[in-house]
C-alpha positions as CSV (number, residue, x, y, z in Angstrom):
1,M,8.9,16.4,-15.5
2,M,6.6,19.3,-15.0
3,E,4.7,18.6,-18.2
4,N,2.3,16.0,-19.8
5,Y,-0.3,16.1,-17.1
6,E,-2.9,14.7,-19.5
7,N,-1.1,11.4,-19.7
8,L,-0.5,11.4,-16.0
9,Q,-4.2,11.9,-15.4
10,K,-4.9,8.9,-17.6
11,K,-2.6,6.9,-15.4
12,A,-4.4,8.1,-12.3
13,N,-7.7,7.1,-13.8
14,L,-6.3,3.7,-14.7
15,I,-5.4,3.3,-11.0
16,R,-9.0,4.2,-10.2
17,K,-10.3,1.7,-12.7
18,W,-8.5,-1.2,-11.2
19,C,-9.3,-0.2,-7.6
20,L,-13.0,-0.3,-8.7
21,K,-12.7,-3.5,-10.7
22,S,-10.8,-5.5,-8.0
23,T,-13.2,-4.5,-5.2
24,T,-16.2,-5.3,-7.4
25,A,-14.8,-8.7,-8.2
26,A,-14.2,-9.2,-4.5
27,G,-17.6,-8.0,-3.5
28,S,-16.1,-5.9,-0.7
29,G,-13.4,-3.4,0.0
30,H,-12.9,0.3,0.2
31,P,-12.8,1.7,-3.3
32,T,-13.8,5.3,-2.4
33,S,-10.8,5.6,0.0
34,C,-8.6,4.5,-2.8
35,L,-10.0,7.0,-5.3
36,S,-9.3,10.1,-3.1
37,A,-5.5,9.4,-3.1
38,A,-5.1,8.0,-6.6
39,D,-3.9,11.3,-8.1
40,M,-1.2,11.8,-5.5
41,M,0.0,8.2,-5.7
42,A,0.2,8.4,-9.5
43,V,2.5,11.4,-9.3
44,L,4.6,9.8,-6.6
45,F,5.1,6.5,-8.4
46,D,5.4,7.8,-11.9
47,R,7.9,10.6,-11.2
48,Y,9.7,10.3,-7.8
49,F,9.5,6.9,-6.2
50,R,12.8,4.9,-6.4
51,Y,12.3,1.2,-6.1
52,D,13.8,-2.1,-7.2
53,L,10.9,-4.4,-7.9
54,N,13.2,-7.4,-7.9
55,N,14.6,-6.6,-4.5
56,P,11.9,-5.2,-2.1
57,L,14.4,-5.2,0.8
58,N,17.0,-3.2,-1.1
59,L,18.2,-0.7,1.5
60,Y,18.4,2.0,-1.2
61,N,14.7,1.7,-2.1
62,D,12.3,4.4,-1.1
63,R,9.6,3.2,1.3
64,L,5.9,3.6,1.2
65,V,3.7,2.7,4.2
66,F,0.0,2.6,3.7
67,S,-1.2,3.6,7.2
68,K,-4.7,3.8,5.8
69,G,-4.5,0.0,5.1
70,H,-8.1,-0.2,4.0
71,A,-6.9,1.5,0.8
72,A,-4.9,-1.7,0.0
73,P,-6.3,-2.0,-3.6
74,L,-4.6,1.3,-4.3
75,L,-1.3,-0.1,-3.1
76,Y,-1.7,-3.3,-5.1
77,T,-2.6,-1.4,-8.2
78,L,0.4,0.9,-8.0
79,F,2.8,-2.0,-8.0
80,G,0.8,-3.8,-10.7
81,M,1.0,-0.7,-12.9
82,A,4.7,-0.5,-12.2
83,G,5.2,-4.0,-13.7
84,A,5.4,-6.2,-10.6
85,Y,2.5,-8.5,-11.9
86,P,-0.3,-8.4,-14.4
87,L,-3.2,-6.1,-13.6
88,E,-5.6,-9.0,-14.1
89,E,-4.3,-10.7,-11.0
90,L,-5.9,-7.9,-9.0
91,L,-9.2,-9.6,-9.6
92,T,-8.2,-12.2,-7.0
93,L,-8.4,-9.4,-4.3
94,R,-9.6,-10.8,-1.0
95,K,-9.7,-14.3,-2.3
96,F,-8.3,-17.2,-0.3
97,N,-4.6,-17.7,-1.1
98,S,-4.4,-14.4,-3.0
99,R,-1.4,-12.2,-2.2
100,F,-3.9,-9.3,-2.2
101,E,-5.5,-9.5,1.2
102,G,-8.2,-7.2,2.5
103,H,-5.5,-5.1,4.2
104,P,-1.7,-5.3,3.5
105,T,0.2,-8.2,5.2
106,P,3.6,-9.7,4.6
107,K,2.0,-12.0,2.0
108,F,2.3,-9.0,-0.2
109,V,6.1,-8.6,-0.4
110,Y,6.0,-4.9,-1.2
111,A,4.1,-4.1,2.0
112,E,6.4,-2.5,4.6
113,A,4.2,-3.7,7.4
114,A,0.8,-5.1,8.1
115,T,-1.6,-2.2,8.4
116,G,-5.3,-1.8,8.8
117,S,-5.5,-1.1,12.5
118,L,-5.3,2.6,12.0
119,G,-2.9,5.1,13.4
120,Q,0.3,2.9,13.3
121,G,1.8,3.6,9.9
122,L,3.5,6.9,10.8
123,S,5.4,5.1,13.6
124,V,6.4,2.2,11.2
125,A,7.6,4.8,8.6
126,A,9.5,6.6,11.4
127,G,11.3,3.4,12.2
128,L,12.3,3.0,8.6
129,A,13.4,6.6,8.4
130,L,15.4,6.4,11.6
131,L,17.3,3.4,10.3
132,A,18.0,5.2,7.0
133,K,19.2,8.3,8.9
134,R,21.4,6.3,11.3
135,E,23.0,4.3,8.4
136,S,23.2,7.2,5.9
137,L,20.9,5.6,3.3
138,P,19.8,8.1,0.6
139,C,16.1,7.1,0.5
140,K,12.8,8.8,1.3
141,N,10.2,7.2,3.5
142,Y,6.6,8.1,2.6
143,V,3.5,7.2,4.6
144,L,-0.1,7.7,3.4
145,L,-2.4,8.7,6.2
146,G,-6.2,8.9,6.3
147,D,-7.8,11.9,8.0
148,G,-9.9,9.7,10.2
149,E,-6.8,8.1,11.8
150,L,-5.4,11.5,12.7
151,A,-7.6,11.3,15.7
152,E,-5.4,8.5,17.0
153,G,-3.0,9.5,19.8
154,Q,-0.2,7.2,18.4
155,V,0.0,9.4,15.2
156,W,1.1,12.3,17.4
157,E,3.4,10.1,19.4
158,A,5.1,9.3,16.1
159,A,5.1,12.9,15.0
160,N,6.9,13.9,18.2
161,F,9.4,11.1,17.7
162,A,10.0,12.0,14.1
163,A,10.7,15.7,14.9
164,Y,12.9,14.8,17.9
165,H,15.0,12.5,15.8
166,Q,15.2,15.0,13.0
167,L,13.8,12.6,10.4
168,D,13.9,14.9,7.4
169,N,13.8,11.8,5.2
170,L,10.2,11.2,6.3
171,V,7.2,12.4,4.3
172,A,3.7,12.2,5.7
173,I,0.9,12.4,3.1
174,A,-2.4,13.3,4.8
175,D,-5.4,12.4,2.6
176,I,-8.0,14.8,3.9
177,N,-11.1,13.6,2.2
178,R,-13.6,14.6,4.9
179,L,-15.5,11.3,5.3
180,A,-14.7,8.6,7.7
181,Q,-16.5,5.3,8.1
182,S,-19.7,6.4,9.8
183,G,-19.7,10.2,9.2
184,E,-17.5,13.2,8.9
185,T,-14.1,13.2,10.4
186,M,-13.2,15.4,13.3
187,F,-12.2,18.5,11.3
188,G,-13.8,17.7,7.9
189,W,-12.0,19.6,5.2
190,D,-10.4,22.2,7.6
191,T,-6.9,21.5,6.3
192,D,-5.6,24.5,8.3
193,K,-6.3,22.6,11.6
194,Y,-4.3,19.6,10.4
195,E,-1.5,21.7,9.1
196,Q,-1.3,23.5,12.5
197,R,-1.1,20.2,14.3
198,F,1.7,18.9,12.2
199,R,3.5,22.2,12.4
200,A,3.1,22.2,16.2
201,F,4.8,18.8,16.4
202,G,7.8,20.1,14.5
203,F,7.0,19.3,10.9
204,E,7.5,21.4,7.8
205,T,4.1,21.5,6.1
206,M,2.5,22.1,2.7
207,V,-1.3,22.3,2.0
208,I,-2.3,21.3,-1.5
209,N,-5.2,20.3,-3.6
210,G,-4.7,16.6,-3.9
211,H,-6.4,16.5,-7.3
212,D,-4.5,19.3,-8.9
213,L,-1.6,17.4,-10.6
214,K,0.6,20.4,-10.9
215,E,0.2,21.2,-7.2
216,V,0.8,17.6,-6.3
217,Q,3.9,17.5,-8.5
218,I,5.4,20.6,-6.9
219,A,4.8,19.2,-3.5
220,F,6.6,15.9,-4.3
221,E,9.4,17.8,-6.0
222,Q,10.0,19.7,-2.8
223,A,9.6,16.5,-0.8
224,F,12.2,14.7,-3.0
225,Y,14.8,17.3,-2.2
226,H,13.7,18.1,1.3
227,Q,16.3,18.4,4.0
228,G,16.8,20.7,7.0
229,G,16.3,18.4,10.0
230,K,12.5,18.5,10.0
231,P,10.1,15.8,8.7
232,L,7.6,17.0,6.1
233,A,3.8,16.7,6.0
234,I,1.8,17.2,2.8
235,V,-1.7,18.0,3.9
236,A,-3.9,17.3,0.8
237,H,-7.5,18.4,0.4
238,T,-9.1,15.5,-1.5
239,I,-12.6,14.1,-2.3
240,K,-13.6,10.7,-1.3
241,G,-14.7,8.8,-4.4
242,K,-13.0,11.3,-6.7
243,G,-13.5,10.6,-10.4
244,V,-16.9,9.0,-10.2
245,S,-19.8,11.5,-9.9
246,F,-22.2,9.2,-7.9
247,L,-19.4,8.4,-5.4
248,E,-17.8,11.8,-4.9
249,D,-18.2,13.1,-1.3
250,K,-21.1,10.8,-0.7
251,E,-21.8,9.3,2.7
252,G,-22.7,5.6,2.9
253,W,-20.0,4.3,0.5
254,H,-17.2,3.6,2.9
255,G,-16.3,-0.1,2.7
256,K,-18.8,-0.8,0.0
257,A,-18.0,-2.2,-3.5
258,L,-19.8,-1.3,-6.6
259,T,-22.2,-3.7,-8.4
260,E,-21.3,-4.7,-11.9
261,E,-23.9,-2.2,-13.3
262,E,-22.5,0.6,-11.1
263,L,-18.9,-0.4,-12.1
264,Q,-19.7,0.0,-15.8
265,S,-21.2,3.4,-15.2
266,A,-18.1,4.4,-13.3
267,L,-15.7,3.2,-15.9
268,K,-17.5,5.2,-18.6
269,E,-17.0,8.4,-16.5
270,L,-13.3,7.5,-16.2
271,G,-13.0,7.2,-20.0
272,E,-12.1,3.5,-20.1
273,P,-8.3,4.2,-19.5
274,D,-5.8,2.1,-21.5
275,D,-4.6,-0.9,-19.5
276,Q,-1.2,-0.7,-21.2
277,L,-0.3,2.5,-19.4
278,K,2.5,2.0,-16.9
279,L,3.9,3.8,-13.9
280,D,7.6,4.6,-14.5
281,L,9.4,3.8,-11.2
282,R,12.9,5.2,-10.9
283,H,15.6,2.6,-10.1
284,P,17.7,3.2,-7.0
285,D,21.4,4.0,-7.6
286,S,22.6,0.9,-5.7
287,I,21.6,-2.5,-4.4
288,S,22.3,-3.5,-0.9
289,L,20.3,-6.2,0.9
290,P,20.1,-6.7,4.7
291,K,22.6,-9.3,5.8
292,Q,21.5,-11.1,9.0
293,E,24.6,-11.9,11.0
294,V,25.1,-15.5,11.9
295,V,26.4,-15.3,15.4
296,A,27.3,-18.4,17.5
297,P,25.6,-18.0,20.9
298,K,28.3,-17.2,23.4
299,H,29.0,-14.8,26.3
300,G,31.8,-13.8,28.6
301,L,29.7,-13.2,31.7
302,S,30.0,-15.4,34.8
303,F,28.4,-15.4,38.2
304,E,29.3,-17.0,41.6
305,K,26.9,-19.1,43.6
306,G,26.2,-17.4,46.9
307,N,25.8,-14.0,45.2
308,E,22.5,-12.4,44.3
309,Y,21.6,-10.4,41.2
310,A,18.4,-8.8,39.8
311,T,17.7,-10.4,36.5
312,R,16.7,-7.0,35.0
313,E,20.2,-5.8,35.8
314,V,21.8,-8.9,34.3
315,F,19.7,-8.4,31.2
316,G,21.4,-5.0,30.7
317,E,24.9,-6.7,30.8
318,A,23.8,-9.6,28.6
319,I,22.2,-7.5,25.9
320,T,25.3,-5.3,25.8
321,E,27.5,-8.4,25.4
322,S,25.2,-9.5,22.6
323,G,25.5,-6.1,21.0
324,H,29.3,-6.5,20.8
325,Q,28.8,-9.7,18.8
326,N,25.8,-8.7,16.6
327,K,25.7,-5.2,15.1
328,D,22.1,-5.7,14.0
329,I,20.8,-5.4,17.5
330,Y,19.0,-2.2,18.3
331,V,17.6,-1.4,21.8
332,L,14.5,0.7,22.2
333,D,13.6,2.4,25.5
334,A,10.6,4.3,26.9
335,D,12.3,6.4,29.5
336,V,13.0,3.6,31.9
337,K,16.5,2.6,30.8
338,N,17.9,3.1,34.3
339,S,15.3,0.6,35.6
340,T,15.5,-2.0,32.8
341,F,19.3,-1.4,32.7
342,S,19.2,-1.0,28.9
343,E,21.3,2.1,29.7
344,D,24.3,-0.3,29.6
345,F,23.6,-0.8,25.9
346,L,23.2,3.0,25.4
347,R,26.7,3.6,26.9
348,A,28.2,1.0,24.6
349,F,26.3,1.6,21.4
350,P,24.5,5.0,21.3
351,E,24.1,4.7,17.6
352,R,22.0,1.6,18.0
353,F,20.0,2.8,21.0
354,V,16.6,4.5,20.3
355,E,15.0,6.7,23.0
356,C,11.3,6.7,22.4
357,F,10.3,8.4,25.7
358,I,7.0,7.6,27.3
359,A,5.2,6.5,24.2
360,E,5.0,2.7,24.2
361,Q,2.6,2.3,21.3
362,N,4.9,4.3,19.0
363,M,7.9,2.4,20.3
364,V,6.5,-1.0,19.3
365,S,5.6,0.2,15.8
366,V,9.0,1.8,15.3
367,A,10.5,-1.5,16.2
368,A,8.4,-3.1,13.5
369,G,9.9,-0.7,11.0
370,L,13.4,-1.5,12.1
371,S,12.7,-5.2,11.9
372,R,11.5,-4.9,8.3
373,L,15.0,-4.1,7.1
374,G,16.8,-6.8,9.0
375,K,17.5,-5.3,12.4
376,I,16.8,-7.1,15.7
377,P,14.9,-4.6,17.8
378,V,14.8,-5.2,21.5
379,V,12.0,-3.4,23.2
380,A,12.6,-3.0,26.9
381,T,10.2,-1.4,29.4
382,F,8.2,-2.4,32.4
383,G,6.1,-5.4,31.6
384,A,3.0,-3.7,32.8
385,F,3.4,-0.9,30.2
386,L,3.6,-3.2,27.3
387,T,-0.1,-4.0,27.8
388,R,-1.0,-0.5,26.7
389,A,0.6,-1.4,23.3
390,A,-1.4,-4.6,22.9
391,D,-2.7,-3.7,19.5
392,Q,0.6,-2.6,18.2
393,I,2.2,-5.8,19.5
394,R,-0.6,-7.8,17.7
395,M,0.0,-6.0,14.4
396,A,3.8,-6.4,14.7
397,R,3.1,-10.1,15.0
398,V,0.9,-10.0,11.9
399,S,3.8,-8.2,10.2
400,E,6.0,-11.2,11.1
401,A,8.4,-8.7,12.8
402,N,11.5,-10.1,14.5
403,I,11.0,-8.2,17.7
404,K,12.3,-9.1,21.2
405,F,10.3,-7.7,24.1
406,V,11.7,-7.6,27.6
407,G,9.3,-6.7,30.4
408,S,10.8,-5.9,33.8
409,H,9.1,-5.4,37.2
410,V,6.9,-8.3,36.7
411,G,4.4,-9.6,39.3
412,V,3.6,-8.7,42.9
413,S,7.3,-9.3,43.8
414,I,8.1,-5.7,42.8
415,G,6.8,-4.7,46.2
416,A,6.1,-1.1,47.3
417,D,5.4,0.4,43.8
418,G,1.9,-1.1,44.0
419,P,-0.5,-2.7,41.5
420,S,-0.2,-0.1,38.7
421,Q,3.4,-1.1,38.1
422,M,2.9,-4.9,38.4
423,A,2.9,-6.9,35.2
424,L,0.4,-9.7,35.9
425,E,-1.3,-10.2,32.6
426,D,1.7,-10.0,30.3
427,I,2.1,-13.8,29.8
428,A,-1.5,-13.9,28.7
429,L,-1.0,-11.1,26.2
430,F,2.1,-12.6,24.6
431,G,0.9,-16.2,25.0
432,A,-2.2,-15.5,22.9
433,L,0.0,-14.7,19.9
434,P,1.0,-17.7,17.7
435,D,4.6,-18.9,17.8
436,T,5.7,-16.4,20.4
437,V,8.4,-17.7,22.7
438,I,8.1,-16.6,26.4
439,F,11.1,-16.8,28.8
440,Q,11.2,-16.1,32.5
441,P,14.7,-16.6,33.9
442,A,15.0,-17.0,37.7
443,D,18.7,-16.2,38.1
444,A,21.6,-14.4,36.6
445,V,23.0,-17.4,34.6
446,S,19.7,-18.3,33.0
447,T,19.1,-14.6,32.2
448,V,22.4,-14.4,30.2
449,K,21.8,-17.7,28.4
450,L,18.2,-16.9,27.5
451,T,19.1,-13.4,26.3
452,V,21.6,-15.0,23.9
453,Q,18.9,-17.5,22.8
454,M,16.4,-14.7,22.3
455,T,18.6,-12.5,20.1
456,G,20.1,-15.3,18.1
457,H,16.7,-16.8,17.1
458,T,14.4,-15.3,14.5
459,G,10.9,-14.8,15.8
460,F,8.7,-13.0,18.3
461,F,10.0,-13.3,21.9
462,Y,9.0,-12.0,25.3
463,M,11.2,-12.2,28.4
464,R,10.2,-11.3,31.9
465,T,12.8,-9.9,34.3
466,L,12.7,-9.4,38.0
467,R,13.1,-6.3,40.1
468,S,14.2,-8.2,43.2
469,K,17.6,-9.8,43.5
470,T,17.7,-13.6,43.4
471,P,20.5,-16.1,44.3
472,V,22.5,-17.8,41.5
473,L,21.0,-21.2,40.9
474,Y,23.0,-22.5,38.0
475,D,26.6,-23.2,37.1
476,N,27.9,-20.9,34.4
477,A,28.3,-23.9,32.0
478,E,24.6,-24.8,32.2
479,T,22.8,-24.8,28.9
480,F,19.3,-23.5,28.2
481,K,17.1,-24.0,25.2
482,I,13.8,-22.9,23.8
483,G,11.1,-25.3,25.1
484,G,13.3,-26.4,28.0
485,S,13.1,-26.5,31.8
486,K,15.3,-27.5,34.7
487,L,14.6,-30.2,37.3
488,L,15.9,-28.8,40.5
489,R,14.7,-31.3,43.0
490,H,13.8,-35.0,42.3
491,A,13.9,-38.4,44.0
492,E,12.5,-41.8,43.3
493,D,9.8,-41.4,46.0
494,D,8.5,-38.0,45.0
495,Q,4.8,-37.5,45.8
496,L,4.1,-34.8,43.2
497,T,5.6,-32.1,41.1
498,I,5.7,-28.4,41.7
499,A,6.3,-26.3,38.5
500,A,7.4,-22.8,39.2
501,T,8.8,-19.9,37.1
502,G,10.7,-16.7,37.9
503,I,10.6,-15.6,41.6
504,T,8.4,-18.5,42.6
505,V,11.2,-21.0,41.8
506,F,12.8,-19.9,45.0
507,E,9.6,-20.2,47.0
508,A,9.1,-23.7,45.5
509,L,12.6,-24.7,46.6
510,K,12.0,-23.4,50.1
511,A,8.8,-25.4,50.3
512,A,10.5,-28.5,49.0
513,D,13.2,-28.3,51.6
514,Q,10.6,-27.8,54.4
515,L,8.5,-30.7,53.2
516,K,11.6,-32.9,53.0
517,E,12.2,-32.3,56.7
518,E,8.6,-33.6,57.2
519,G,9.4,-36.7,55.2
520,I,7.5,-35.5,52.1
521,L,9.4,-35.5,48.8
522,V,8.4,-33.4,45.9
523,R,9.8,-32.5,42.5
524,V,10.6,-28.9,41.7
525,L,10.7,-27.8,38.0
526,D,12.0,-24.4,36.8
527,C,9.8,-23.7,33.8
528,Y,12.1,-21.0,32.5
529,C,10.5,-21.4,29.1
530,I,6.7,-20.8,29.5
531,N,5.9,-21.1,25.8
532,P,6.6,-23.5,24.3
533,I,6.4,-25.2,27.7
534,D,8.5,-28.4,28.3
535,Q,5.7,-30.9,27.7
536,D,7.9,-33.9,27.7
537,T,9.4,-33.2,31.1
538,L,6.0,-32.3,32.6
539,I,4.5,-35.5,31.5
540,K,7.6,-37.5,32.6
541,C,7.4,-35.9,36.1
542,V,3.7,-36.6,36.5
543,R,4.1,-40.2,35.3
544,E,7.1,-40.9,37.6
545,T,5.8,-39.4,40.8
546,K,3.5,-41.5,43.0
547,N,0.5,-39.3,42.2
548,A,-0.6,-37.7,39.0
549,I,-0.6,-34.2,40.5
550,L,1.0,-31.0,39.4
551,I,1.1,-27.8,41.4
552,T,2.0,-24.7,39.3
553,V,3.2,-21.5,41.1
554,E,3.6,-18.2,39.4
555,D,3.6,-14.5,40.0
556,H,1.0,-13.7,37.4
557,F,-2.8,-13.7,37.3
558,A,-4.3,-17.2,37.3
559,H,-5.8,-17.0,33.8
560,G,-3.5,-17.1,30.8
561,G,-0.3,-17.8,32.8
562,M,2.2,-20.6,33.0
563,G,-0.4,-22.8,34.7
564,D,-2.6,-22.7,31.7
565,F,0.3,-23.7,29.4
566,A,1.1,-26.6,31.7
567,M,-2.5,-27.8,31.8
568,A,-2.7,-27.7,28.1
569,A,0.5,-29.7,27.8
570,L,-0.7,-32.3,30.2
571,A,-4.1,-32.6,28.5
572,M,-2.2,-34.6,25.8
573,T,-1.5,-37.5,28.1
574,G,-5.0,-39.0,28.1
575,K,-4.5,-39.8,31.7
576,P,-6.4,-38.3,34.7
577,I,-4.1,-35.6,36.1
578,Q,-4.9,-33.1,38.9
579,V,-3.5,-29.6,38.4
580,K,-3.7,-27.0,41.1
581,K,-2.7,-23.5,40.0
582,L,-1.3,-21.1,42.6
583,A,-1.3,-17.7,41.1
584,V,-2.4,-14.1,41.8
585,N,-6.1,-13.9,42.1
586,E,-6.8,-10.4,43.2
587,I,-5.5,-6.9,42.8
588,S,-2.4,-6.5,45.0
589,A,-1.1,-3.6,47.1
590,S,2.0,-1.8,48.1
591,G,4.2,-3.6,50.5
592,K,7.3,-5.7,50.9
593,M,7.9,-8.6,48.5
594,E,7.5,-11.2,51.2
595,E,4.2,-9.6,52.3
596,L,2.8,-9.5,48.8
597,L,3.8,-13.1,47.9
598,E,2.0,-14.2,51.1
599,L,-1.0,-12.1,50.3
600,A,-1.2,-13.6,46.8
601,G,-0.8,-17.2,48.1
602,I,2.3,-18.0,46.1
603,N,5.0,-18.1,48.7
604,A,6.7,-21.2,50.3
605,A,4.1,-21.4,53.1
606,A,1.2,-21.4,50.6
607,I,2.9,-24.2,48.6
608,V,3.5,-26.3,51.7
609,N,-0.1,-25.8,52.8
610,Q,-1.3,-26.8,49.4
611,V,0.7,-30.0,49.5
612,H,-0.6,-30.8,53.0
613,T,-4.2,-30.2,51.7
614,L,-3.7,-32.6,48.8
615,I,-2.0,-35.2,51.1
616,S,-4.9,-35.1,53.5
617,T,-7.3,-36.2,50.7
618,T,-7.8,-39.7,49.4
619,V,-6.1,-38.6,46.1
620,L,-2.7,-39.3,47.6
621,H,-1.7,-42.6,49.1
């Protein structure tokens, strides 16, 4: 194992060759970022990495996350040289319908997550390592980090997390090649500074020359057998563009492919390595694939009408009930478990509860790692705090992660805590992501039923829960579905339809009762599923009422909320329809819920006034 470095160097140079050839064929890419890490990856893949190419999800596989996702050609070349596909296929890099996209995505089955938005890979790897630790899987979890991304705060959130959870099966490989995209990195080649930072966050560390194959091998030998409760960081001094003289440590080459003429010169310097060389992956000792449990939606919770419950509290009971039925559910918290009531799950299943502390960006990417291997991560925090992890949520969606997000304390209805705690843009955030289901239950029964729907269905979900207590609306036998709604008030002579969601459902019902006393009948629709919204019922209501008018009422900012989803649904009718959106239009304040609903113009009085205004026009008759 410690010999034959000449042959190993030839393999490293073959890696370089195909990184250069593929990026030149594509006419774009980041070849110099690949070349700096080629020696280290050659040693890792040829001598230490355990992987079953036929089963990428084998739980006994080692894992490799390319946090520096722009070095994707290096990742693709490694698996090609290991025998996953012919090297010639790499020439389709960045082409339409190629599995080799500009940065790794799930189209490449050996990618653990979509990367390319820098700073997230250590968190994903920590999620994979945490799962391996919790389930006693004898695998190592490696992550290749660029030095530029070490300026990202999320990297150090992840480092804190890894040390706290004693992830000694996690190996961070820091490629310190000095040059970022537009200039030198924060610390250049000062590897001592990087080592000090990893050590300060609780890592064992090694500083090596990333191009000295003997040093690299010694480092990976130690990493392979590393234990002791601390994660390990290999801080490697490397040269960007290593192996090609006119690229080595030269500025202006980041993200730039070689011309055909430059490629030929580079290949000469590399010695035209033999394409028949292979990387000799080790095979894992066992095969075990994730088995998603098929669980029939059910629950044992019931609620009496006349009682009031906070939907955030009911969520805690419901997710715990689901946890009894489905052992793949993991719940992640950011130090608000006593407010989201995920602490119920912690008490029942401490081995499947993950405390991430106040580090929401890391929490989301850890969840993406858990999802990769078949778990159902439920990320629960204040809805407002999920917006600080918008990019991580976006990248998790690109990763096709099966994550369930639950945001509590939504809207101005939270009251005295004030605007910093109010989730008022969260529907817009999740609604912008394709195929994301958004739920907002109004009462206890719908919360339980929608939690069951959420955890039992594969895909991206977001559910809003309320801080305030609300009355039980529904019978315990009521059914709820994705894309559904509930018609709570309706009559043959209805003048118009009011569509509400969450806390505003009760305001709409109050308004409808008051209007009925005045002789004005209106329909009230509980849009508990905001996306996909119940288009058929909305259209039916608008067509059946005397006037083609819809009033939407929601505790969310006006743009990007339920009202916009409703308007888009009604645009399909081809019929003139008037939609009036009642939503939050200004920054709120501290106060009582009733005061803030009134201030926002989304309470019963505001709805009644809006109906009166519409009636007074010639639109209604």
